[in-house]
C-alpha positions in Angstrom: 56.6 39.7 -46.0 55.7 42.0 -48.9 57.3 41.5 -52.3 59.2 44.3 -54.0 56.4 44.4 -56.6 53.8 44.9 -53.8 55.8 47.6 -52.1 56.3 49.4 -55.5 52.6 49.3 -56.3 51.6 50.6 -52.8 54.3 53.4 -53.1 53.0 54.4 -56.5 49.4 54.6 -55.2 50.5 56.6 -52.2 52.2 59.2 -54.3 49.4 59.3 -56.9 46.7 59.9 -54.2 48.8 62.5 -52.2 47.7 64.8 -50.5 44.9 62.3 -49.6 45.7 59.1 -47.7 45.7 56.0 -49.8 44.4 52.7 -48.6 44.2 49.1 -49.7 44.7 45.4 -49.0 47.3 42.8 -50.1 46.3 39.2 -50.6 48.2 36.1 -51.6 51.2 34.3 -50.2 54.9 35.0 -49.6 55.9 34.8 -53.3 52.7 35.7 -55.2 50.7 38.7 -54.0 47.9 40.9 -55.3 47.6 44.5 -54.3 44.0 45.7 -54.1 43.9 49.5 -54.1 40.7 50.7 -52.3 38.8 54.0 -52.5 39.2 56.3 -49.5 35.7 57.4 -48.6 36.8 59.8 -45.9 36.0 63.1 -47.7 32.6 61.7 -48.6 31.8 60.9 -45.0 33.2 64.2 -43.8 31.0 66.1 -46.3 27.9 64.3 -45.2 28.5 64.4 -41.5 31.4 66.6 -40.3 30.5 66.2 -36.7 30.9 62.4 -36.6 33.6 62.4 -39.3 35.7 65.5 -38.5 38.8 64.4 -40.4 39.3 64.7 -44.1 41.2 62.3 -46.4 44.4 64.2 -45.6 44.2 62.9 -42.0 42.2 59.6 -42.3 40.9 56.9 -44.5 37.8 54.8 -44.7 37.3 51.7 -46.8 33.7 50.7 -47.6 32.9 47.4 -45.9 31.3 46.1 -49.1 34.6 46.7 -51.0 36.5 44.8 -48.3 34.1 41.9 -48.3 34.4 41.6 -52.1 38.2 41.5 -51.7 38.0 39.0 -48.9 35.7 36.7 -50.9 37.8 37.0 -54.0 40.9 36.1 -52.0 39.2 33.1 -50.4 38.0 31.8 -53.8 41.6 32.1 -55.0 43.0 30.3 -51.9 44.8 33.4 -50.8 45.4 34.9 -47.4 44.8 38.4 -46.2 48.4 39.5 -45.9 48.3 43.2 -45.3 46.2 46.3 -44.9 47.9 49.5 -45.9 47.4 53.3 -45.8 49.5 56.4 -46.1 50.3 59.2 -43.8 50.5 62.7 -45.3 53.5 64.9 -44.5 54.4 63.0 -41.3 56.1 59.7 -40.3 55.0 56.1 -40.9 54.0 55.6 -37.2 51.0 53.5 -36.0 48.8 56.2 -34.5 46.3 55.8 -31.6 43.6 56.5 -34.2 44.8 53.6 -36.3 44.7 51.3 -33.3 41.2 52.5 -32.3 39.8 52.0 -35.7 41.2 48.5 -36.1 40.3 47.2 -32.6 36.6 47.9 -32.3 36.0 44.7 -30.3 39.4 44.6 -28.5 41.5 43.1 -31.3 41.7 43.4 -35.1 39.4 41.4 -37.3 42.5 39.9 -39.0 45.2 39.8 -36.3 47.6 37.9 -38.5 47.7 40.6 -41.1 50.4 43.2 -41.2 49.4 46.9 -41.2 51.7 48.9 -43.4 51.9 52.7 -43.1 53.6 54.7 -45.9 54.9 58.2 -45.1 54.5 60.5 -48.1 56.0 63.9 -47.9 56.2 66.4 -50.8 54.9 63.7 -53.2 57.7 61.3 -52.2 57.7 58.1 -50.1 59.9 58.8 -47.2 59.4 55.7 -45.0 57.4 52.4 -45.0 56.8 50.7 -41.7 54.9 47.5 -40.7 52.9 46.7 -37.6 51.3 43.4 -36.5 48.9 42.7 -33.6 50.6 41.1 -30.6 48.0 39.2 -28.5 50.2 39.1 -25.5 50.6 42.8 -25.2 47.3 43.6 -26.9 49.0 46.2 -29.0 50.5 46.6 -32.5 54.3 46.1 -32.6 56.8 47.0 -35.4 57.6 44.2 -37.9 59.7 44.1 -41.0 57.8 45.0 -44.2 60.2 43.3 -46.8 
């Protein structure tokens, strides 16, 4: 699924942005991939409206929709697929949380059901675990899948 180079780039970003959650998108194909690190806007949203955005970047992430659309358009122009969305979890495991599911299934299923959602566990500035999850239309839930 992800190349060693993509996993390495995502891991480096996750460690560099600790103790904030990192986030991003991977585009391409099985052999050739591009990692697109995204800016986590969660602290900005929390500062502006803590009632509607109670979590900080240590517990959540938010990618600007315009940034995502730019990456989607760039990938389409290059003939690439949206392979993966990723984010890190800080000082806990690489599980797919209920909040992750809620954020990604606003209309009952994810916008890109074929994409893998990768969660990177970063504890004490070290990657401890990387796990992948893909939407299963039959169960209407995310199920664990291999990352590499």
